C-alpha positions in Angstrom: -34.9 -15.0 -16.5 -34.9 -18.2 -14.5 -32.7 -16.4 -11.9 -33.7 -18.5 -8.8 -32.9 -21.7 -10.7 -29.7 -20.2 -12.0 -28.4 -19.1 -8.6 -29.3 -22.4 -7.0 -27.2 -24.3 -9.6 -24.3 -22.0 -10.0 -22.7 -19.9 -7.3 -20.0 -17.7 -8.8 -19.1 -16.0 -5.6 -18.3 -12.8 -7.6 -19.0 -9.5 -6.0 -19.2 -5.9 -7.0 -18.3 -6.0 -10.7 -18.9 -2.8 -12.6 -19.1 -2.2 -16.3 -15.7 -3.3 -17.8 -15.7 -0.7 -20.5 -16.3 2.2 -18.2 -13.6 1.5 -15.7 -11.4 -0.9 -17.5 -10.4 -4.3 -16.1 -10.8 -5.2 -12.5 -7.5 -5.7 -10.8 -8.6 -8.6 -8.6 -8.1 -6.5 -5.5 -10.3 -8.9 -3.5 -7.8 -11.7 -4.1 -5.6 -12.8 -1.2 -2.2 -12.2 -2.7 0.7 -14.3 -1.4 3.6 -12.1 -0.7 6.8 -12.3 -2.7 8.6 -12.9 0.6 7.0 -16.4 0.8 7.9 -17.0 -2.8 11.4 -15.9 -2.0 11.7 -18.2 1.0 10.4 -21.3 -0.8 11.8 -21.0 -4.3 14.9 -18.7 -4.3 18.2 -18.0 -2.8 18.2 -17.0 0.9 19.4 -13.5 1.1 21.5 -12.2 4.0 22.2 -8.5 3.5 25.9 -7.8 3.2 27.6 -5.7 5.7 29.2 -2.4 4.5 32.5 -1.0 5.6 33.0 2.0 7.9 34.0 4.3 5.0 30.4 4.4 3.6 31.1 2.2 0.5 28.4 -0.3 -0.4 30.0 -1.6 -3.6 27.2 -0.1 -5.8 29.8 1.5 -8.1 28.6 5.1 -7.5 31.4 6.9 -5.7 29.7 10.3 -5.9 26.6 9.4 -4.0 26.7 9.1 -0.2 24.4 6.4 1.0 22.6 6.1 4.3 22.5 2.8 6.2 19.0 2.0 4.9 19.9 2.7 1.3 23.0 0.5 1.5 21.1 -2.4 2.9 18.3 -2.0 0.4 20.6 -1.8 -2.6 22.5 -4.9 -1.4 19.2 -6.8 -0.9 17.8 -5.8 -4.3 21.0 -6.9 -6.0 20.6 -10.4 -4.6 16.9 -10.4 -5.1 17.2 -9.5 -8.8 19.7 -12.3 -9.3 17.3 -14.8 -7.6 14.3 -13.6 -9.5 16.1 -14.0 -12.8 17.2 -17.5 -11.8 13.6 -18.4 -11.0 12.3 -16.8 -14.3 10.8 -19.5 -16.5 10.1 -17.4 -19.6 12.9 -15.1 -20.6 11.2 -13.7 -23.8 7.6 -12.8 -23.7 5.8 -14.2 -26.8 4.2 -11.9 -29.3 1.0 -13.9 -29.7 -1.2 -16.7 -28.2 -3.0 -19.1 -30.5 -3.4 -16.5 -33.2 -4.1 -13.6 -30.9 -1.5 -10.9 -31.3 -0.2 -9.3 -28.1 0.2 -5.6 -27.4 1.9 -4.7 -24.1 1.5 -1.3 -22.5 2.8 -1.2 -18.9 0.5 -3.4 -16.8 -2.1 -3.6 -19.6 -2.1 -6.5 -22.1 -4.3 -6.7 -25.2 -4.7 -9.8 -27.3 -6.3 -9.2 -30.7 -7.5 -11.5 -33.5 -9.1 -10.3 -36.7 -11.3 -12.2 -39.1 -13.2 -11.3 -42.3 -16.3 -10.6 -40.2 -15.2 -9.4 -36.8 -12.5 -8.4 -34.4 -12.0 -10.2 -31.1 -10.0 -8.3 -28.4 -9.1 -9.7 -25.0 -7.8 -7.2 -22.5 -6.5 -7.6 -18.9 -4.3 -5.9 -16.4 -1.6 -7.9 -14.5 -1.6 -5.6 -11.4 -2.7 -7.4 -8.3 -3.4 -10.6 -10.3 -0.9 -12.9 -8.6 -1.9 -15.5 -6.1 -0.6 -19.0 -5.2 -2.2 -22.2 -6.4 -2.4 -23.4 -2.8 -2.5 -21.9 0.7 0.8 -21.9 2.4 1.4 -24.4 5.2 3.5 -22.6 7.8 4.6 -23.7 11.3 7.5 -22.9 13.6 9.4 -26.1 12.7 9.5 -25.4 9.0 12.6 -23.8 7.4 10.7 -23.1 4.2 6.9 -22.7 3.9 5.2 -25.1 1.5 3.3 -23.0 -1.0 1.9 -23.5 -4.4 3.4 -21.8 -7.5 2.5 -18.2 -7.9 0.3 -17.6 -10.9 -1.3 -14.5 -12.4 -5.1 -15.0 -12.9 -6.4 -11.6 -13.9 -10.0 -10.7 -14.7 -10.2 -10.3 -18.5 -12.6 -8.6 -20.9 -13.6 -10.1 -24.3 -14.8 -7.6 -26.9 -16.5 -8.8 -30.2 -16.8 -6.0 -32.7 -18.7 -6.1 -36.0 -19.1 -2.8 -37.9 -20.4 -0.4 -35.2 -21.8 -3.1 -32.8 -19.9 -4.4 -29.8 -20.5 -7.3 -27.4 -18.5 -7.1 -24.2 -18.1 -10.1 -21.9 -16.2 -9.7 -18.6 -14.7 -12.9 -17.2 -12.7 -14.1 -14.3 -11.0 -17.2 -13.1 -12.8 -19.6 -10.9 -11.0 -21.2 -8.0 -11.2 -25.0 -7.9 -13.0 -24.9 -4.6 -15.6 -22.5 -6.1 -16.5 -24.6 -9.1 -20.1 -25.9 -9.2 -21.0 -29.5 -9.0 -20.9 -30.9 -12.5 -18.9 -28.0 -13.9 -15.2 -27.9 -14.5 -14.9 -24.5 -16.1 -11.7 -22.6 -15.2 -13.3 -19.3 -15.8 -16.8 -17.8 -15.5 -18.8 -14.9 -17.0 -19.3 -12.0 -14.7 -21.0 -9.4 -16.9 -22.4 -9.1 -20.5 -23.3 -5.9 -22.4 -24.0 -4.9 -26.0 -23.8 -1.4 -27.5 -23.2 0.6 -30.6 -20.2 2.9 -31.0 -18.5 3.9 -27.8 -19.7 2.8 -24.4 -21.6 5.3 -22.3 -23.5 5.4 -19.0 -26.8 4.4 -20.7 -25.5 1.0 -21.8 -27.3 -1.8 -20.1 -25.2 -4.6 -18.5 -26.3 -7.9 -16.9 -24.5 -9.8 -14.2 -23.5 -13.4 -14.9 -25.1 -14.3 -11.6 -28.6 -13.7 -12.8 -28.3 -14.9 -16.4 -30.5 -17.8 -17.3 -28.5 -21.0 -16.8 -29.0 -22.2 -20.3 -28.0 -18.9 -21.8 -24.9 -18.8 -19.6 -23.8 -22.2 -20.9 -24.5 -21.2 -24.5 -22.4 -18.1 -24.1 -19.5 -20.3 -22.8 -20.0 -22.6 -25.8 -19.9 -19.5 -28.1 -16.6 -18.4 -26.5 -15.2 -21.9 -26.9 -16.1 -21.8 -30.7 -14.2 -18.5 -30.9 -11.1 -20.1 -29.5 -11.6 -19.0 -25.9 -11.7 -22.3 -24.1 -10.5 -23.6 -20.8 -7.2 -24.5 -22.5 -6.8 -21.1 -24.0 -7.5 -19.4 -20.7 -4.9 -21.5 -19.0 -2.4 -20.3 -21.7 -3.6 -16.7 -20.9 -2.8 -17.3 -17.3 0.7 -18.6 -18.1 1.3 -15.7 -20.4 0.1 -13.2 -17.7 2.3 -15.0 -15.1 5.4 -14.7 -17.3 4.7 -11.0 -18.2 3.9 -10.1 -14.6 7.1 -11.7 -13.4 9.1 -9.8 -16.0 7.5 -6.6 -14.9 8.3 -7.3 -11.3 12.0 -7.8 -12.1 11.9 -4.5 -14.0 10.4 -2.8 -10.9 13.2 -4.2 -8.7 15.8 -3.1 -11.2 14.3 0.4 -11.4 14.1 0.6 -7.6 17.7 -0.5 -7.2 19.0 2.2 -9.7 16.9 4.9 -8.0 18.1 4.1 -4.5 21.7 3.7 -5.7 21.5 7.2 -7.3 22.3 5.9 -10.8 
């Protein structure tokens, strides 16, 4: 491998990736996640928790459950927050496919599958801890609302090519604009490559994208593009993940509200 030349030309700044088949998808835990509070301040209704009366009623509709002060304030805030999130929601119905890849949703896990006469292509990712803003917030004491970029989900994703009993697995992740190499405008990069027969096991060899030969690395990106996994497709994947993650977040708020309210 021309690893010295490869590293000199391309710095992926990706650390600690392990085999994607053994442990599933990375959850981008190293990302700096912009809090929903900033999103709330900049994009949604400002919430002032309602006061509750001296008789212990918090207008939740449950007359059998006695609420504490913290529970009342939390339910009231969640009610406003859910309304605000739904107002900000851009995609109300999650699509069932992307560019011919059929989607299967299972909690935080998303699988996109396309079958041809010769192979099956499966793209898998997890929306947990995948959200970050497109720009760093600019915050100072004189600002009523912080100026931040749109929150987007950019999960690490695994691409599996299967032919008969042979599988090629390529782990990829998004590349931040300030991390792109000179002369390259790829929105995603290759983190790891492995090939194996049957089920993955501890003996399967995997190679990091950081030490792949530069030319081989580029040829693999060309191969992915021919299979429909281009920069444009990956942008659609990010939009899909963003919409699904936002929907899951609203569902979490609703479940939390019902639990606290005792419903």
